[in-house]
N, C-alpha and C positions, 0 to 999 in steps of 0.2 A: 604417570606411567603409560607406557605404550605396549600393547600386546599384539602378537601376530600369530596366525595359524600356519602351520607347516604341514601340508597334505602329503608331502613326500615321505615323511617319517612320523606322521601322526603325533604332532606335539604343538604346544603353545610356548612361544618365547616371550619373556617379559624384559622390558628395557626401562631404565629410568631416563628421564630427559634432563640433561644438564642445563644450567642457566644460559650457556652459549648455543643451545639447540642441538648439541651432539648427544649421541645415545651411549649408554653404558648397559651392557647385558647383565641382567640380574640372574636369569636362569632359563633353562629350557626344560619344559615339563611334559611328560606323557599325557596325552589328552584322554586316555582310558578307552579309546575307541578307534574307529577307522575313518579317515578322511574328514578332519574337522573343517566343516564348511563355513560355519558362522559362529560367532560367540558374542556375549554381551555381559557386562557387569550388572548384576541385579541391583535394585534401588538402595539396599542397605550397604552396598559395596563390600559385603562379606563373602561373596561367591562369584565365580565366573561360570556362566551357563554356556556349554559348548554343544553345538549341533553336530554330531558325528554321523554324517550322511550314510556311509556304507555299513555302519553297525546299527542303524535305525534307532538312534537314541539321542536324548538330550541329557548331558551329564553336568551335574553341579560340582564344582571343585572349590573348596574353601580358599579364601584369599586373605592375606595379611594386609590390612589397609595401610599400615605404616610403612612396610617395605615393598609392597606390590607382589611379593612372592606368593606362589600358589602352593597349597598343601595337598599334594596328590593323594595321600593316604586317607583323607577325610572327604569322601565323595558319596553322592547319591545319583541315581539316574532314573529316567522314565523312558519306556519304549515308545517311539513314534516313527512310523514307516517313512523312509526317504526324507528325513528332516533336512532342510537346507537353510532355514532362516529362523531367527528368534526375534520377537518383539515383545515389549512389556507395555501393558496398558495400565495407566494409573487412574 
């Protein structure tokens, strides 16, 4: 799956990647904040962590590992001022 952040309308778009390299749109999902600057799939692949820069938060959005779809109604967030990047240390 391929994800992209859309800062113009504060969303994340999910695509599946076909065997010929073309993309198919799975869905467009509200990021739950303003200006999604960076995002990362966390190690279990069950959530997408989104750094919403202008709403000063990192939001966790549940993810369906089989379909790539995001489940926007199942979220958690933490306040972090001017968040712009996310990294995970293992």
